[in-house]
C-alpha positions as CSV (number, residue, x, y, z in Angstrom):
1,X,-53.1,27.3,10.9
2,X,-55.0,29.6,8.6
3,X,-53.1,32.7,7.5
4,X,-56.0,34.9,8.6
5,X,-55.7,33.6,12.2
6,X,-53.0,36.3,12.9
7,X,-55.8,38.9,12.7
8,X,-57.9,37.0,15.2
9,X,-58.9,39.0,18.3
10,X,-57.2,38.1,21.6
11,X,-58.0,39.1,25.1
12,X,-55.6,42.1,25.3
13,X,-53.3,42.6,22.4
14,X,-53.5,41.3,18.8
15,X,-52.2,42.3,15.4
16,X,-54.9,45.1,15.3
17,X,-53.0,46.7,18.1
18,X,-50.3,47.7,15.6
19,X,-52.9,49.6,13.6
20,X,-54.1,51.4,16.7
21,X,-50.5,52.3,17.6
22,X,-49.8,53.6,14.1
23,X,-53.0,55.6,14.0
24,X,-51.8,57.4,17.1
25,X,-48.4,58.1,15.5
26,X,-49.8,59.3,12.2
27,X,-52.7,61.3,13.6
28,X,-50.4,63.1,16.1
29,X,-47.7,63.9,13.5
30,X,-50.4,65.2,11.2
31,X,-52.1,67.4,13.8
32,X,-48.8,68.8,15.2
33,X,-47.6,69.6,11.6
34,X,-50.9,71.5,11.2
35,X,-49.9,73.6,14.2
36,X,-52.2,72.4,16.9
37,X,-51.1,72.4,20.5
38,X,-49.9,69.1,21.9
39,X,-52.6,68.8,24.6
40,X,-55.4,69.7,22.1
41,X,-54.1,66.9,19.9
42,X,-54.0,64.5,22.8
43,X,-57.6,65.3,23.8
44,X,-58.8,65.0,20.2
45,X,-57.0,61.7,19.6
46,X,-58.1,60.2,23.0
47,X,-61.7,61.2,22.3
48,X,-61.6,59.6,18.8
49,X,-60.0,56.4,20.1
50,X,-62.6,56.0,22.8
51,X,-65.4,57.1,20.4
52,X,-64.2,54.4,17.9
53,X,-64.5,51.7,20.6
54,X,-68.0,52.9,21.5
55,X,-68.9,52.8,17.8
56,X,-67.7,49.2,17.6
57,X,-69.8,48.4,20.6
58,X,-72.9,50.0,19.1
59,X,-72.3,48.0,15.9
60,X,-72.1,44.9,18.0
61,X,-68.6,44.0,17.1
62,X,-67.6,41.6,19.9
63,X,-64.3,42.2,21.7
64,X,-63.1,41.5,25.2
65,X,-63.2,44.6,27.4
66,X,-59.5,44.2,27.9
67,X,-58.9,44.3,24.2
68,X,-61.0,47.5,23.9
69,X,-59.0,49.2,26.7
70,X,-55.7,48.1,25.1
71,X,-56.8,49.4,21.7
72,X,-57.1,52.9,23.3
73,X,-53.9,52.5,25.3
74,X,-51.9,51.4,22.2
75,X,-53.2,54.4,20.3
76,X,-52.3,56.7,23.1
77,X,-48.8,55.0,23.2
78,X,-48.5,56.0,19.5
79,X,-49.3,59.6,20.5
80,X,-46.5,59.6,23.0
81,X,-44.1,57.9,20.6
82,X,-44.7,60.7,18.1
83,X,-44.0,63.2,20.8
84,X,-40.7,61.5,21.6
85,X,-39.7,61.4,18.0
86,X,-40.7,65.0,17.2
87,X,-39.3,66.7,20.4
């Protein structure tokens, strides 16, 4: 097995899911620290997460639709994890 195989895309979750989760955590903490309202942060983050998946589609980066959906879901899970940690 090649060491880079761990980054290989799967149908739903893969190692990139960790990056999406952590982006939700970091972005949320950063925006809340800047004083933005929780729901504004949620709308901004969810829009960025969906926008990123659309960008990847436009750039013709092939992913299963399930993986695209889970990328957004894991990022939003990171948002909620931040909320749990901060409140």
